[in-house]
C-alpha positions in Angstrom: 0.0 0.0 0.0 1.3 3.6 -0.6 2.4 5.6 2.4 3.9 9.0 3.1 7.0 9.1 5.3 9.7 11.6 5.8 8.1 13.9 3.1 8.4 11.1 0.5 5.8 8.8 -0.9 6.7 5.2 -0.8 5.3 1.7 -0.7 5.1 -0.8 2.2 3.8 -4.3 2.5 2.4 -5.4 5.8 1.6 -8.8 7.3 -0.2 -9.4 10.6 -0.2 -12.6 12.5 -2.8 -13.1 15.3 -2.0 -15.8 17.8 -3.9 -16.9 20.8 -7.4 -16.8 22.2 -9.8 -14.0 23.0 -8.0 -12.8 26.2 -4.4 -13.6 25.4 -4.3 -12.4 21.8 -0.9 -11.6 20.5 -0.5 -9.6 17.3 2.8 -9.4 15.4 3.1 -7.0 12.5 5.8 -6.7 9.9 6.3 -3.7 7.6 8.6 -4.0 4.6 9.8 -1.2 2.5 9.6 -2.2 -1.1 10.1 1.1 -3.0 12.9 -0.5 -5.0 10.7 -3.3 -6.1 7.9 -0.9 -7.2 10.5 1.2 -9.1 11.8 -1.9 -10.9 8.3 -3.0 -11.7 7.5 0.5 -13.2 10.8 0.4 -15.1 10.0 -3.0 -16.5 6.5 -1.9 -17.5 8.0 1.2 -19.2 10.4 -1.1 -21.2 7.6 -3.5 -22.2 5.6 -0.6 -23.5 8.6 0.6 -25.6 9.1 -2.9 -26.9 5.5 -3.1 -27.9 5.7 0.2 -29.7 8.8 -0.9 -31.5 7.2 -4.2 -32.5 4.1 -2.4 -33.9 6.3 0.2 -35.7 8.3 -2.6 -37.3 5.1 -4.0 -38.9 4.2 -0.6 -40.5 5.3 0.8 -43.8 7.2 4.0 -42.9 5.8 6.0 -45.9 2.1 5.1 -45.8 1.5 3.9 -42.2 -0.3 0.7 -43.4 1.1 -2.7 -42.7 4.4 -3.5 -44.5 5.2 -7.0 -45.9 6.2 -8.5 -42.6 3.1 -7.0 -40.8 0.9 -8.3 -43.6 2.3 -11.8 -43.3 1.9 -11.9 -39.5 -1.6 -10.4 -39.5 -2.9 -12.5 -42.4 -1.5 -15.7 -40.8 -3.2 -14.7 -37.5 -6.5 -13.9 -39.3 -6.5 -17.2 -41.2 -5.9 -19.2 -38.0 -9.0 -17.6 -36.3 -12.2 -19.5 -35.7 -13.4 -21.0 -39.0 -17.0 -21.3 -37.7 -17.7 -17.6 -38.1 -19.9 -16.7 -41.0 -18.7 -15.3 -44.3 -15.5 -15.7 -46.3 -12.2 -13.8 -46.4 -11.5 -12.0 -49.7 -7.9 -11.3 -50.7 -7.1 -8.6 -53.2 -3.8 -7.3 -54.6 -4.0 -3.8 -56.0 -1.4 -2.4 -58.4 -1.5 1.3 -59.3 -1.5 1.7 -63.0 1.1 4.1 -64.6 2.8 4.7 -61.2 6.2 4.6 -62.9 5.2 7.5 -65.1 4.1 9.6 -62.1 7.5 9.1 -60.5 9.3 9.8 -63.8 7.4 12.9 -64.9 6.2 14.4 -61.6 8.9 13.3 -59.3 9.2 10.9 -56.4 7.7 13.4 -53.9 4.5 13.3 -55.9 4.7 9.5 -56.2 5.1 9.3 -52.4 2.0 11.5 -52.0 0.0 9.2 -54.3 1.1 6.2 -52.2 0.2 8.0 -49.0 -3.2 9.1 -50.3 -4.0 5.6 -51.7 -3.1 4.0 -48.3 -5.2 6.6 -46.5 -8.2 6.0 -48.7 -8.0 2.2 -48.5 -7.6 2.4 -44.7 -10.7 4.6 -44.4 -12.8 2.6 -46.8 -12.5 -0.7 -45.0 -13.5 -2.0 -41.5 -11.1 -2.2 -38.6 -11.0 -6.0 -38.8 -10.0 -5.9 -42.5 -6.2 -5.8 -43.3 -4.7 -3.2 -45.5 -1.0 -3.2 -46.4 1.6 -2.3 -48.9 3.8 -5.1 -50.4 6.2 -2.6 -51.8 6.4 -0.2 -54.7 2.9 0.5 -55.9 1.3 -2.8 -54.7 -1.3 -2.9 -52.0 -2.9 -5.9 -50.3 -6.4 -6.1 -48.9 -7.8 -8.9 -46.8 -11.5 -8.2 -46.3 -12.8 -10.3 -43.4 -16.0 -12.3 -43.1 -18.0 -11.1 -46.1 -20.8 -12.7 -48.0 -19.6 -14.9 -50.9 -21.6 -12.8 -53.3 -19.9 -9.6 -52.1 -16.6 -11.3 -52.6 -17.5 -12.4 -56.1 -18.7 -8.9 -57.0 -15.5 -7.4 -55.6 -13.4 -9.8 -57.6 -15.3 -9.0 -60.8 -14.7 -5.2 -60.3 -11.0 -5.7 -59.9 
């Protein structure tokens, strides 16, 4: 429990042992200072949060913010291992931007980067949270649309 002592806030752990009967009760109490342990626990928690942030960042494409190739592989594998008894099918699409090379060649790589960023943003906003949007590299994007009706999947395939 937290305590205040000597102007400092700290942590103690207490244990009480009661021995004896009604009239001859003996109570023994032990207080332990475990500030160091709490500090170490907080430090470990801080490091674990940083590791988690780094792991998440390593799965994201630095330019577009959507999943990169590694993030796609991990998340698609995880999605495909999920309960198969849920309704619907998963639809998998690969999108390739037509004439992207010309955009880079004639308008510059900065403009090409903006096209990739805007494409990723639009794809990310158009699909549900459980769907997976990622960039394989270059101008190729991947979509895994989760648990949709077979007819919706077929219509989506025909449009692509």
